[in-house]
N, C-alpha and C positions, 0 to 999 in steps of 0.2 A: 523372366528372370526375377528371382526373389529379391525384394528390396533389402538394402542394408541402411545403416544410419546415415551415411553420406548422401545416398540417393534421396532419402526422406527429407534431409535438410535442404538439398538442392530444390526439391519441390516446394518447400516452405519459402525459401528465399525468392523463388520465382513469383510466388503468390504475393510476397511483400511489395512487389512493384505496384500492386493495385491500391496500396495505402489502406486507409480506413473508410469503410462504407457503412453507415448506420442503417439498421433494419434487421428484421428477423426472418423474412420470408426465405431467403437463400439458406439460412441455417436450418429452418424447419424442413425444407426440401431435402437438404443433405442428410439430416437425421432420420427422415422418413425412409430413406434407402438403407439405413442401418438399423431398422426396426425400433426406432425411437427409444434408445436407452435412457434418455433423460427422464422419461415418464415411468421408468421402472426403478428409479433410485429415490431414496429419501434425501431430498435436496435442501440444504440450508443456504439460502441465496442472500448475499450481502451486497448492498449498494450504499452510496454516500460519497461525499467529497473527499474526506480524509478519515483515516483510521480503519479502512476496510481490511488491510493486510494484518494489522495488529489484532483486530477482533477475530479474524479468521484463524490466526495462529493460536490464540488463546482457546477458542472454542474447540478447534480440532485437537489440540494437545490434551485438553481435559477429556474429550470423548475417547481418545486413545487410551488415556490412563484408566478410564472407566471400563476398558475391555472391548471397545468397539473397533471395527476396521473402518478407517476414515480416509477417504480421498480428499485431497485439497488441490484446487486449481487456482493459480495466481498469475498475475501479470502486472508490471513487467518483472523480469527475473534479474537477480543481482549477481549470482555466482556462476550459474551454468544454464543453458537453455532448458535442460531437462528438469530444472527446478520447478517448472510450471506444473508438472504432473507428479503428485506425491501421494503415497499411501502410508499412513502412520509415520510420516516424516521421511520416508525413503523415496528417493527419486526414481522415476521409471527408468528401466535399463535401456540402453541404446537399441538393442535388438527388439525389445518389446515395442518401443516407439516406432521402429521401422515397420514392424508387422501391422500395427494399428494404422499407421499413416498410409500404408499401401491400400488398405481397405477403404479408408476415408477418400483417398485419391480416386479409387474406382467409383465410389458414390458421387464424387465431384464430376467425373466424366459423364456419368449417367444423367445428372440433372442438367448439365450443359447441353447434352444431346436433346434433352426435352425442352430446351429454350430458356432455361433459367441462367442467371448470372454466374460467372466463375467465382467461386468463394474466395474471400480474402484469406490471408494467413491466419488472422484471429478466428475466423469462422472455421477453418480447418482444424486449428488447435482446440477450439471449444468442442467440436464434434469428437475429436480424438479423446479429450478428457472424459466426456460422458460415456463413450464406448469403453474406454479402459476401466473406469470405475465400476461400470456395470459388470463387465466380464470378470473382473477381479472380486466380484461379490462384496463390494463395500457396504457396510451398514449405513453409512452416511456419506454424502458428497457435499463438501463445503465449498461453495463456488463464489468467487469474487467477480463482480462485474468489471468489464474493461473501462467503459465510459458511459455514464448515464444510467439508464435502466430500461425504459420502454423499448428503445430501439437497439439495445445492446444484444449482441449475438448470444450471450448466455441466457437471455430471457425467453426461454422456449419450454420451460417446465410448466405443464398445465396445473399441477398440484404440488407446489413446493411444500415441504414440511414446515418450514419457518422462513419468513422474510425478515431480514435484519437491516436497519437503516442507521448508518453512522451519521456523524455531524454533516450537515448540508451547508455549503457556502458557495461563494461566487467563484466558479472555475469553468473553463471550457465554454465561456459565454456565447461565442459565435456559433456553437454547435447545440448546446443544451438549452439556451435561453438567455435573455438579457435581464432577468430579474430573479430574485430568490424564489418567488412563486413558480415561475416557469421551470427553473432548475429542479425544484422540489417535485413538480408534476412529473418530470422525466424520471427522477430517482424513484418516486412512488409507483412507477409503472411496473415494478417487479411484483407488486401485490396482486395476487390472483384470487379468484373467488374462494371464500370460506377457508382462509388460511390463518395462521398465527403470525402476527407482525410484532416485532420488537424494535423500538426506536429509542435512541438517546434523546435527551432534551434538545429541542430545536427552537429556533427563532419563531415567533408567533405565526408569521405567514407560512413558513414551511410546515409547522405542526398542523395548521388548518388544512393544508393540502393532504397530509397523511391521514388525518381524521376523516376527511371527506372521502378519500379513496377507500378506507376501511368500511365506512358506512355503505358506500356504493357496492362493495364486493361482499358484504356480510362477513368481514374478517374481524378477528379479535385483536385489539391493540394493547400492548403492554408498553408503558413508558418507563425507561430506565432512568430513575431520578437519582443521580449521583449526589445531589445536594442533600437529600434526605438519607441516603443509604451509607454515606461515607462519614466516618468519625476518626478523630485522633491520627491525622496524617503525620508520618515521620519520613521526610525525604532523606534518602541515604547519601553518603558522600560519593558523588559521581566519580571522583578521582580514585577512589578505592574500590569501585565496582560493587558497592553494597546495595541492598534492596531498598525500594520504597515500600513502606509498610503502613497499613491502615486497618481499621476495624470496619467490616461490612455489617450492616444492620442485621442481616439474616444469616450470613455464611460464616462470619467469624474473622479471625486475624489473617489478613491476606499479605503475603510477601510477593511483591511484584518486581521481577528482574528487569523489565523494560523501562528504560530511563525516559524522563520527560513528564512534566506535570499533567499533560494531556492523556497519558496512559492510564491514569486513574479513571478518567471518563470512559476510555475504551474497555478497561477491565470490568467496570460496572455493567456496561452493555453486554459484554460476553457472559457475565454472571446471569443477567436477566434472560438472555437467550437460553442458557443451560437450565435455569429454573423453569422456563417455559417447556423445554423438552421433558424435564422431569415430571411436570404436571400432566404431560401427555402420556406418561406411563413408562418412560425410559429410566433405567436404573442408573442414576447419577447421584452419588452421595456428596455431602459437603466436603468430605475428605478428598474425593476425586477432584472437586473444583479447586480446593486450596492447593493440592499437590500439583495439579495440572497447570495452574497459573504460575506457580513458583518455578515450574520446569520449562516454561515457554521461552523459546529463543526466536528472535526476529531481527535480522540484521538491517541496519539503515535507519533505525529510530533512536537517535541520539546514542549511537553505539560507540563504545570505547574500543578502539582498535590498537592502542598502544599507550605506553606511559613514559616514554623517554624521547621527546617531551609528550605530555598527555595529548592525545589526538582522538577526536570524535568525528563521526559522520552522521548526517541526518538528511532524510529525503524531502525536506520541506521545499516544495516546488511551486507553491501558489500562495496567494495572500492569506487564506485561512490557516494554512499550515505554518506560514511564517509568523503569524500572530501567536500561535501556541508555542512555537519554538522560541520566540522572543520571551515569552513568559518563563519558559524553562531556563533560558540563559540568565534571566534576572534572579532565578532561584538558585541555580547551580554554580554560576560563575560570578558571584559577588566578589568585591575586593578582598574580603576576608578569605574566601575559598581559593582565590587566585594566588594569594600569598606573595604578592609582588610580581607575579608573572603577567605578561601582556596577552590579552585575548586577540588572536588573529584569525581571519577567515580565509578559506578557499571557497570561492563562490562562482557558480555557473547557473544560468537560467535559460529558459526557452524564450524566444522573442515574442511568442504569442501568449505569454503569461502577463499578469499585472505586475511587471517588474518594478514599477515605481513604488507601489505599495510595499513590496518586499524590501526595497531599499530603505524606505522610511521606517519600517519596523525594525530592521536588523542593523543598519549601518551605525546608529548612534552608539552602540555598545562595543564596537570593534576598535582596536588600536590601529590595525592595518588590514587591508583586504587584498588578496591576490585573486585575480579573475581568470577564469578558464572558459573554454567553449566545449560542450559535449562533443567528443570526436565523432566524425562521420554522421552527424545528425543535422539535416537541413533546417530543423526548427530552432537550432541553438543560436542564441545571440552571441556575436563575436566577443572575444575577451576584451578587445580594444573598446568596443562600443559600451560594454558593461562598465569598464573602468571609467570611461568618460562620463557615463550617467551617475556613477557613484561620486566622482569628484565634483560634478556639478551640484550634487546634493550637499556635499561637505562645504563647498565654497558659498553656496546660497545661504547655508545655515551657520555661517561664520565659524566653521571649524578651522583649525590651524593647518592650512595647506592641504595638498592632495594626500589622501590616505589610501588610495587604491592604485594598483598597478597591474597591467595585463601580463599574462604568461603565455608562451607559445605552446606549452604542453602541460599535461598534468604532472609529470615528473618534475618539471621545472617549478611549478607552483608548490609542490610538496617540499622540495629542497629549500626554496626561499622561505616558506612558512616556518619550517622546523628550525631554521637557522637564524630567523629574525630575532633581534634583541639578544644576540649571542646564545640563542636556544632557550632563553628564559621565557617561554611562552606556553600557552595552551592553544591548540589549534582546533578549530571547528570548521569542517567542510560540509557544505550543504547545497541543495539545489536538486536537480533532476536525479531521481533514483537510478537512472541508467548509467551514471558514471561513478557511483559510489564504490563499487568493487574495484574499478580501475584505480581510484584514489587509494584505497586500502592496499592494493598490490604495490603501488608506487611508494607508499610509506614503508611497507615491509622490506622492499628492495633497498630503500635508504638506510634502514636499520642494519641491513647486512653489510653495507659497504662503508658506513660512516667511520 
């Protein structure tokens, strides 16, 4: 029987029961049965702790504007499952996904018969992405790692065109390592022999790891130095949806639609990657870069989803992301820009994250916080527990009373946040990327019925 979309998704959901298993051997065996499409593609492989998705979005949008056919593979997804597999910004069609997954499933059966492990959902999806992009004859495949680098299922390309490393910080410590050096070693595992590597500025211990790996593999390293490259920054009015603008040392006047002070760093890294590709002979003009960055869209990065009251969502889910989000809050949500409105949060975190550091960074700036738990996710900290931790912080640091309260659902949290202080508020929802679209939908539903 020919597979349809529902059957393909049933297969994925069944594989999800395996959870996450680090390693590349199963993925390599799976792709070997599919004629190794990953090694027939021009792959731009992106690893790092934070910023991977934003850099991927900017690089792939510019390459599309330059006239190339560009596949992009991302996780997690925010709007629809099929968002994981895109070509020039268009999601794979349900019937195309079913056809690809039927063949991936056959390869999975084959390797299991040969004694190899049953692939996880992420391994199946990664194989599907490589196969889809190859068969659609993409000029480039821009691939985001799931977790880490060395043992990530995406790390199976023998000769990537370019390896990009975003900011490295402390996250997934129990899996990737317990020091910045160990985590950097894992991220730098995507660097293959004699390839081009582009990294943002890193902490000294992380940079040393990257340099050593490049020397070991004979790879060329380009450091994207946003401190030297960026001049004359003008932050837009977040509440009006205007651009952040700055002068880039070599490219010119950049209009950046993605909010957040950290996006300047990400955009500089994207520019350095594109300059590297241009130096390799690919036809990418400054106009392509400027126009592509200006056209980039990427939901969940201090994204404005409504204005009555102003409502923003951000995927800051770990300590490094919370640190840069806090800097953005201090820039965009000053008393002058709030104009008498109160800043309130909707906040949810995973219990395996460094939530105490996130609390210390973000809690001082909020008037009130409504806590939620990510629905149907075993990693989620309960709303009650998070509110308790927040109020312990407030009380220990001599704030005036409890400022956090738990909510039983996302719609309840949205309703309480937008009506707090008689609606004279600015709302910022942040935490796991996996619940941001649900929050947006709840806000849009509130708008309809208010």
